[in-house]
C-alpha positions in Angstrom: 72.1 117.4 -107.6 74.6 116.4 -104.9 73.2 114.1 -102.6 73.3 114.8 -99.0 76.3 112.3 -98.2 78.1 113.9 -101.0 77.8 117.6 -99.7 78.7 116.2 -96.0 81.9 114.7 -97.5 82.6 117.8 -99.4 82.0 120.0 -96.6 83.0 117.7 -93.7 86.8 119.6 -93.0 85.2 123.3 -92.7 82.3 121.5 -90.7 85.1 120.0 -88.4 87.1 123.1 -88.5 84.1 125.7 -87.7 82.9 122.9 -84.4 86.3 123.0 -83.1 86.6 126.7 -83.2 82.9 127.4 -81.7 84.4 124.9 -78.7 87.0 127.3 -78.3 85.4 130.2 -78.0 82.6 129.0 -75.8 85.0 127.2 -73.4 86.8 130.7 -73.3 83.7 133.0 -72.5 82.5 130.4 -69.9 86.3 130.3 -67.8 85.7 133.8 -67.8 81.9 133.7 -66.3 83.2 130.9 -64.1 86.0 133.6 -62.7 83.7 136.6 -62.4 81.0 134.4 -61.0 78.8 135.2 -63.5 78.7 139.0 -63.2 78.6 139.9 -67.6 78.5 143.2 -66.4 81.7 143.6 -64.8 83.5 140.9 -67.9 86.6 142.5 -69.4 84.7 142.6 -73.0 87.0 144.3 -75.1 90.4 142.4 -73.4 88.3 139.2 -73.7 87.5 140.0 -77.2 91.0 140.9 -78.2 93.0 137.9 -76.5 90.6 135.1 -78.1 92.2 136.5 -81.8 95.9 135.1 -79.9 94.0 132.0 -78.5 92.5 131.1 -81.3 95.4 131.2 -83.9 97.5 129.4 -81.1 94.6 126.6 -81.0 94.5 126.2 -84.4 98.3 126.1 -84.9 98.3 123.3 -82.1 94.9 121.2 -83.1 96.4 121.0 -86.9 99.8 119.9 -85.8 98.2 117.0 -83.6 95.7 116.2 -86.5 92.4 117.1 -84.7 90.6 118.6 -88.0 90.4 115.0 -89.7 87.7 114.0 -88.1 85.1 114.9 -85.5 83.0 111.6 -84.9 86.2 109.0 -85.2 86.1 105.8 -83.0 87.4 106.9 -79.7 90.3 105.6 -78.5 92.9 106.6 -76.0 95.1 107.8 -78.5 92.5 110.2 -79.7 91.9 111.6 -75.7 96.0 112.0 -75.6 96.2 114.1 -79.2 93.4 116.5 -77.7 95.7 116.7 -74.4 98.8 117.2 -76.3 96.9 119.7 -78.5 95.4 121.5 -75.6 98.7 121.7 -73.7 100.7 123.2 -76.8 97.8 125.8 -77.3 97.7 127.2 -73.8 101.7 127.0 -74.0 102.0 129.0 -76.8 98.8 131.5 -76.2 100.1 132.1 -72.0 103.5 133.9 -72.9 101.9 135.6 -75.9 99.1 137.4 -74.0 101.5 138.5 -71.4 103.8 140.1 -73.8 100.9 141.5 -75.4 98.3 142.6 -72.6 100.7 142.7 -69.7 101.3 140.1 -66.9 98.5 140.1 -64.5 95.7 141.6 -67.1 94.4 138.1 -67.9 94.0 136.0 -64.7 95.9 132.8 -64.0 93.0 131.2 -63.3 91.6 131.7 -66.5 94.6 130.1 -68.3 93.7 126.9 -66.2 90.3 126.7 -66.5 90.4 127.4 -70.6 93.0 124.9 -70.9 91.2 122.0 -68.9 87.9 122.9 -70.3 89.1 122.8 -73.8 90.5 119.0 -73.2 87.1 118.1 -72.0 85.1 120.0 -74.2 87.1 118.0 -77.3 86.6 115.0 -75.8 83.2 115.3 -75.1 82.2 116.1 -78.6 83.3 113.3 -79.5 82.1 111.1 -76.9 78.7 112.5 -77.5 78.9 112.0 -81.3 79.9 108.5 -80.5 77.5 107.2 -78.4 74.6 108.9 -80.5 76.1 107.2 -83.2 76.3 103.9 -81.2 73.1 103.9 -79.6 70.4 106.1 -82.2 72.2 105.2 -85.2 72.4 109.2 -86.3 74.8 109.9 -89.0 75.6 106.2 -89.9 74.9 105.4 -93.1 72.5 102.6 -94.3 73.7 99.4 -95.6 70.7 97.3 -95.3 71.6 96.4 -99.5 75.2 94.9 -98.5 76.5 90.9 -97.8 76.1 90.4 -94.4 79.6 90.5 -93.1 81.3 88.4 -90.2 84.9 89.9 -89.1 87.0 87.3 -86.9 89.0 89.1 -84.5 87.7 92.2 -82.6 90.7 94.5 -82.0 91.9 97.4 -83.3 92.6 96.0 -87.0 88.7 94.1 -86.4 87.3 97.6 -85.0 88.7 99.7 -88.5 87.1 97.4 -91.2 84.3 97.4 -89.4 83.5 101.2 -89.4 84.7 101.5 -92.9 82.4 99.3 -94.1 79.4 101.1 -91.9 80.7 104.5 -93.5 81.2 103.4 -96.7 78.3 101.3 -98.0 79.1 101.6 -101.7 81.6 98.9 -100.9 78.7 96.6 -100.5 79.2 95.4 -96.9 76.8 95.1 -94.0 78.2 94.4 -90.4 76.3 91.9 -88.6 78.9 90.6 -86.3 82.4 89.5 -84.7 84.1 86.4 -83.9 86.9 86.5 -81.2 88.4 84.0 -78.9 89.0 86.4 -76.2 86.5 85.3 -73.1 86.3 88.6 -71.8 85.0 90.3 -74.9 82.2 87.8 -75.2 78.8 89.6 -75.7 80.9 93.2 -76.1 80.0 95.2 -79.1 82.6 97.3 -81.3 80.5 100.3 -82.9 77.4 98.6 -82.0 78.1 94.9 -83.6 78.0 92.4 -81.3 80.6 89.6 -80.7 78.8 86.9 -81.3 81.2 84.1 -79.8 84.4 82.2 -80.3 85.7 80.4 -83.4 84.2 77.1 -82.5 81.1 78.8 -83.2 81.8 79.5 -86.8 79.7 77.4 -88.3 76.4 77.6 -86.0 76.5 81.4 -86.3 77.4 81.5 -90.3 74.2 79.6 -90.7 71.8 81.5 -87.7 72.9 84.9 -89.2 73.0 84.8 -92.6 76.6 85.5 -92.8 77.7 85.6 -96.6 81.1 86.7 -96.2 83.9 86.7 -93.7 86.9 89.2 -93.2 90.0 87.6 -91.0 91.6 90.7 -89.4 94.2 89.5 -86.9 97.6 90.5 -88.6 99.5 89.4 -85.5 98.1 85.9 -85.9 100.4 83.0 -85.8 101.1 80.4 -88.0 99.2 77.9 -85.7 96.5 80.5 -85.6 96.2 81.2 -89.1 95.7 77.6 -89.8 93.0 77.2 -87.5 91.2 80.3 -88.8 91.6 79.3 -92.6 90.3 75.7 -91.8 87.1 76.9 -90.0 86.4 79.4 -93.1 86.9 76.7 -95.4 84.7 74.7 -93.8 81.3 77.0 -94.0 81.9 77.1 -97.9 82.0 81.3 -98.1 84.2 83.7 -99.4 86.7 84.9 -96.8 89.7 87.2 -97.1 92.4 88.4 -94.9 94.7 91.3 -94.1 98.4 90.6 -94.9 100.5 90.1 -91.5 102.1 92.9 -89.5 106.1 92.9 -91.5 104.2 93.3 -94.8 102.2 96.6 -93.3 104.7 99.4 -93.6 102.8 102.5 -92.1 100.8 100.5 -89.5 97.5 101.5 -91.0 94.9 99.3 -92.1 91.6 99.0 -94.4 89.2 97.5 -96.6 91.2 97.9 -99.8 94.1 95.7 -98.5 92.2 92.7 -97.7 93.4 90.0 -100.1 92.5 86.5 -100.6 94.7 83.9 -97.9 97.8 82.6 -99.2 100.4 80.6 -98.3 102.6 83.1 -96.5 99.7 83.5 -94.1 99.9 80.1 -93.3 103.4 79.5 -93.3 104.4 83.1 -91.6 105.3 83.4 -87.9 105.2 85.7 -85.1 106.1 89.3 -86.5 109.6 90.0 -86.0 110.7 92.7 -83.3 113.2 94.9 -85.0 115.5 97.2 -83.1 114.5 100.1 -85.0 116.7 102.5 -83.0 119.6 100.5 -83.7 118.7 100.2 -87.4 117.6 104.1 -87.6 121.0 104.6 -86.5 122.4 102.4 -88.8 120.6 103.6 -92.0 119.4 107.2 -91.2 120.8 109.6 -93.8 123.3 107.0 -95.4 123.8 106.3 -99.2 123.0 102.9 -99.4 123.5 100.4 -102.7 121.8 97.1 -103.3 122.9 94.9 -105.3 120.2 92.3 -107.4 117.4 94.9 -106.7 115.0 93.9 -109.5 114.9 90.7 -107.8 112.5 89.7 -104.7 115.2 89.7 -102.1 117.1 92.9 -103.3 113.7 94.8 -104.0 112.2 94.2 -100.6 115.5 95.2 -98.8 115.1 98.2 -100.6 111.3 99.1 -99.6 112.3 98.3 -96.2 115.3 100.6 -96.3 113.3 103.5 -97.6 111.1 103.3 -94.6 114.2 104.2 -92.4 115.0 108.1 -94.7 118.5 107.1 -96.2 120.1 109.8 -97.9 120.4 108.1 -101.5 119.4 104.7 -102.4 121.6 103.2 -105.8 119.4 100.4 -107.0 121.5 98.1 -109.1 120.6 95.1 -111.4 121.9 93.6 -114.9 118.1 92.6 -115.9 117.2 95.8 -117.4 113.4 94.8 -118.1 113.0 94.1 -114.4 114.8 97.0 -112.9 112.5 99.3 -115.6 109.8 98.4 -113.7 111.0 98.2 -110.5 112.2 101.8 -110.6 108.5 102.7 -111.9 107.1 100.9 -109.1 109.7 102.2 -106.3 108.9 105.9 -107.7 105.3 105.4 -106.9 105.9 103.7 -103.7 108.6 106.4 -102.1 107.6 109.5 -104.0 110.0 111.8 -101.5 112.9 109.0 -101.3 116.2 110.1 -103.7 117.2 107.3 -105.3 119.4 106.3 -108.8 118.9 102.9 -110.9 121.0 101.4 -113.0 122.0 98.6 -115.1 125.3 96.9 -113.7 126.7 93.6 -113.8 128.6 92.6 -110.5 130.9 90.7 -112.7 132.3 93.6 -114.7 135.1 95.3 -111.8 135.6 98.3 -113.6 131.7 99.2 -113.8 131.3 98.6 -110.2 134.4 100.6 -109.2 132.9 103.4 -111.4 129.5 103.0 -109.9 130.9 103.3 -106.2 133.3 106.1 -106.9 130.2 107.9 -108.6 128.0 107.4 -105.4 130.4 106.8 -102.4 128.1 104.6 -100.8 128.2 103.9 -96.9 126.6 100.5 -97.3 126.3 97.7 -99.5 123.5 95.1 -99.6 124.7 92.3 -102.1 121.6 90.2 -103.3 122.8 89.8 -106.7 123.5 86.2 -107.2 122.7 83.0 -109.6 120.2 80.7 -107.2 118.3 78.0 -109.5 120.4 74.7 -108.5 119.4 72.3 -111.5 120.5 75.2 -114.0 124.2 76.1 -111.8 124.8 72.5 -111.9 124.6 72.5 -115.9 126.9 75.8 -116.2 129.0 75.4 -112.9 131.3 78.2 -114.3 128.7 80.9 -114.2 127.7 80.1 -110.8 131.2 80.8 -109.7 131.8 83.9 -112.3 128.5 85.2 -110.6 128.5 84.4 -106.9 132.0 84.3 -106.5 133.9 86.6 -109.0 131.2 88.9 -108.7 131.2 88.7 -104.6 135.5 89.6 -104.6 134.6 92.5 -107.0 132.0 94.4 -104.7 134.2 93.6 -101.9 137.4 95.0 -103.5 135.3 98.0 -104.8 134.0 98.3 -101.0 137.6 98.4 -100.0 138.4 101.0 -102.7 135.9 103.4 -102.2 135.5 103.4 -98.6 132.3 101.6 -98.1 131.7 101.1 -94.0 130.1 97.7 -94.3 128.9 95.3 -97.2 126.3 92.7 -96.2 126.5 89.1 -98.4 122.8 87.3 -98.8 123.8 84.0 -98.6 121.7 80.4 -98.0 121.6 77.7 -96.2 122.5 75.4 -99.0 126.0 76.5 -98.4 126.1 74.4 -95.4 127.4 70.9 -96.4 126.8 72.0 -100.3 125.7 69.0 -102.6 125.0 71.9 -105.0 127.0 73.9 -107.3 125.1 77.0 -105.8 125.7 76.3 -102.6 129.1 75.6 -102.8 129.9 79.0 -104.4 127.8 80.7 -101.9 130.0 79.1 -99.3 132.8 80.0 -101.5 131.5 83.6 -101.0 131.0 83.5 -97.1 135.0 82.4 -97.2 136.2 85.0 -99.3 134.8 88.1 -97.6 135.8 86.7 -93.9 139.5 86.1 -96.0 138.9 90.3 -96.8 137.8 91.2 -94.0 140.9 92.2 -92.2 142.3 94.0 -95.1 141.0 97.2 -94.6 138.0 99.5 -93.3 135.3 98.2 -94.7 133.6 95.7 -92.6 132.4 92.5 -94.5 129.5 90.2 -93.3 126.9 87.2 -94.5 123.6 86.3 -93.8 122.4 82.7 -94.4 118.9 82.1 -94.5 116.6 79.5 -96.7 113.7 79.5 -98.9 111.7 82.9 -99.6 108.2 82.1 -99.8 107.0 84.0 -103.0 110.8 85.0 -104.3 111.7 84.7 -107.8 113.6 81.2 -107.3 110.4 79.5 -104.9 108.8 76.6 -105.6 105.4 78.5 -105.0 105.2 80.0 -108.3 105.7 76.7 -109.9 102.9 74.8 -108.0 100.6 77.6 -108.4 101.5 77.5 -112.1 100.8 73.7 -112.0 97.5 73.7 -110.4 95.9 76.6 -112.6 96.6 74.1 -115.2 94.8 71.7 -113.7 98.0 69.8 -112.6 99.8 67.4 -112.0 101.9 69.0 -109.3 105.0 67.8 -109.2 106.9 66.9 -105.6 110.7 65.9 -105.7 109.9 63.3 -102.5 107.6 63.0 -100.1 110.1 63.7 -97.3 111.7 66.7 -98.8 111.9 69.3 -96.0 112.9 73.0 -96.5 113.5 75.9 -94.1 110.6 79.1 -95.2 110.1 82.4 -94.2 108.5 85.2 -95.8 110.2 88.3 -97.8 109.6 91.1 -95.4 110.6 88.9 -92.4 113.9 87.9 -94.4 114.4 91.5 -95.4 113.9 92.8 -92.0 116.2 90.1 -90.8 119.4 91.1 -92.9 119.0 94.9 -91.8 119.0 93.8 -88.1 122.0 91.2 -88.7 123.7 94.1 -90.6 123.1 96.6 -88.0 124.8 94.4 -85.5 128.1 92.7 -87.6 131.1 94.0 -86.8 133.1 92.4 -89.5 133.9 88.6 -90.6 130.5 86.9 -89.0 128.3 85.0 -90.6 124.5 85.4 -89.8 122.1 82.5 -89.2 118.5 83.3 -89.2 116.0 81.6 -87.0 114.1 79.9 -89.5 111.8 78.1 -87.4 110.8 74.5 -88.0 111.2 72.8 -91.7 108.2 72.6 -93.7 107.7 69.3 -95.7 107.6 69.9 -99.4 104.2 67.8 -100.1 102.3 69.4 -97.0 103.2 72.5 -98.5 101.6 71.2 -102.2 98.6 70.3 -100.4 98.0 73.8 -99.1 98.7 75.5 -102.1 95.9 73.3 -103.9 93.3 73.5 -101.1 94.0 77.4 -100.7 92.9 77.2 -104.6 89.5 76.2 -103.5 90.6 72.5 -104.7 91.2 68.9 -103.1 94.3 67.6 -102.9 94.3 64.1 -105.3 90.9 64.8 -106.2 91.0 67.7 -108.0 95.0 68.0 -108.5 97.2 65.0 -108.3 100.7 65.5 -106.8 103.4 63.0 -108.2 106.9 62.5 -107.3 109.8 62.8 -109.5 112.6 62.3 -107.5 115.4 64.7 -106.1 117.2 66.9 -108.7 121.1 67.1 -109.3 122.5 69.0 -106.4 119.3 68.8 -104.2 119.0 67.2 -100.8 116.1 66.1 -98.8 116.9 68.5 -95.9 118.8 71.6 -95.6 121.3 72.1 -92.7 122.2 76.0 -90.9 125.4 75.3 -89.7 128.5 72.7 -90.8 130.1 70.2 -87.9 132.3 71.8 -85.5 129.9 75.0 -86.2 129.1 76.6 -83.2 125.7 78.7 -83.6 125.7 81.9 -80.6 123.2 84.4 -79.5 123.2 87.6 -80.5 121.6 90.7 -79.1 118.6 89.9 -81.3 116.5 86.6 -80.8 115.8 85.6 -84.2 119.7 86.2 -85.1 122.8 83.8 -84.4 126.3 83.8 -85.4 128.4 81.2 -86.8 131.7 80.6 -84.4 134.0 78.6 -87.0 137.7 79.0 -87.6 139.1 81.1 -89.3 140.0 80.6 -93.2 143.1 79.9 -94.9 145.6 82.7 -95.1 145.8 81.6 -98.9 142.0 81.5 -99.0 141.5 84.4 -101.5 144.4 84.3 -103.6 143.3 80.5 -104.3 139.6 81.9 -104.9 141.5 84.2 -107.6 143.2 81.2 -109.3 140.2 79.7 -109.5 138.4 82.5 -111.1 141.4 82.8 -113.8 141.4 79.1 -114.7 137.6 79.5 -115.6 137.7 79.4 -119.1 139.9 76.5 -119.2 137.9 74.2 -117.1 135.2 71.5 -118.1 131.9 71.7 -116.3 132.9 68.6 -114.0 136.9 69.8 -113.9 135.1 73.1 -112.1 133.5 70.8 -109.6 136.6 69.5 -109.1 138.6 72.6 -108.2 134.8 74.0 -105.9 135.7 70.9 -103.6 139.5 71.4 -103.7 138.5 74.3 -101.6 135.2 73.6 -100.0 135.7 69.9 -98.8 132.6 69.4 -96.9 131.3 69.6 -101.1 129.6 66.6 -101.8 129.3 65.9 -106.0 126.0 65.7 -106.7 124.6 62.6 -108.1 122.2 62.5 -111.1 118.5 63.0 -110.5 117.0 60.2 -108.4 113.8 58.8 -109.0 111.2 57.7 -105.8 110.2 55.0 -106.4 107.9 54.4 -102.9 
């Protein structure tokens, strides 16, 4: 036999519709009663009944468009009331001219229309507020959750309110909200959905003990790095399990819920304030365009594709030479963006005829070139392959883009291109210079974007450290003073799109990477996040810098100026243009690759990039 809760869930929508329609009818009759001074015998009953059918149709249409049937006793906010006002106004705008056309002007007094409009807003808003008051003060309609784990929520804002409400409405999830923690003084002694704000973060340990807290949710997706670090340290000290919502850049549709909660990871501790994008400008740049992304099965290429899909392009062409990763990404993309037209193509950017055929078939307006070899030590051993993929591949794509009318090509570069000590960094620097040299040859605008390490990417140190921790250690760090710039994958992808939108051709954009992070601190954080103690449970071993690596990365060369742009987190490099014969010299290097030894390739690279320092062998730290 169905339970009361199951029956209510099954018939919730019809019940909500019935309540709304009943209110519409009552309000309309009351408007006539007021207009006729409650003299029932004088009411035009026939006109009321006939016009009521038109009114119901108009109101149902408007309330459906503004989603008023999705819930009746929801958490009432300004947005909810605004939706009611808009729905009531639209319904009246449809009803008034229709009634005049059917019954003639003046048959229904004008005052009726105004009273009905205002009464509709008051009734729909009032029933929600009444339901909320009954729920909060009397507990009516609130599921019993006495058996759930005592839940403390950090953050009494919108996200915390949503999580609290969801836990209350779904006791089967096993959570009983017993309080909030919030540092805002004006929220002290307040309550959200009947759950009190118990104090600030400084009182966390006391509240956990006094209230017998069993689990903690961190519900501040807009938290800065420093705020998140403080909350995590406070939660760790309690010894209780705790989870968090992802940061705002990772929440594509802006919605939150218990299903989105996850364990705190390193991106939460190294992430920064959400990027404020010029969404209007990016939308004008991407909306309705055919867009090709190389390296689409990789971390950056895949995230670019996801972010681009949110702007509704005409077609996305996802390109990668790695068959298996592309196969799985195609399946994920189809499930995540079911309405977005796209094709997945296995192609190698080093194959000029194949790339030409691809661009001829799809005629993309925009190209984002994320395909590259990125692993520094591997490229030191195979420099010819680094040149072939990172330089020849870029040259092929730029030539094909110019031939087939691409509006703009955006190259994903790296901070390792600045004063490179690695083959990988030097080849990316050559690719930058190549695009600058080719930019004026046709109508295709060629742009490069530099940034540092991306947390969680396939080339990141983070998964390596996590695997070492899972094995019990040791965690291998190259040098105690090694530092790198880090940013999250969503932030990097969003700023690449922003750079592409404002780039006019020939620029090298540099993303604001914040402050560099010491790799040793990163290793310690990851060990702590695993619930272990650095040096006690998991040892850290220093192995020395590997070939091609340096202690710190830089964002600009000597003599380069970093100029501001229209976006605060993007700067553009001002430098002298490359030599007139730069493209020709690069093409000659590519042609000679089969005849060159690894050391010969590095020497040729140094002729093109004078600031490139040939890497020494791995240095062992002896501190």
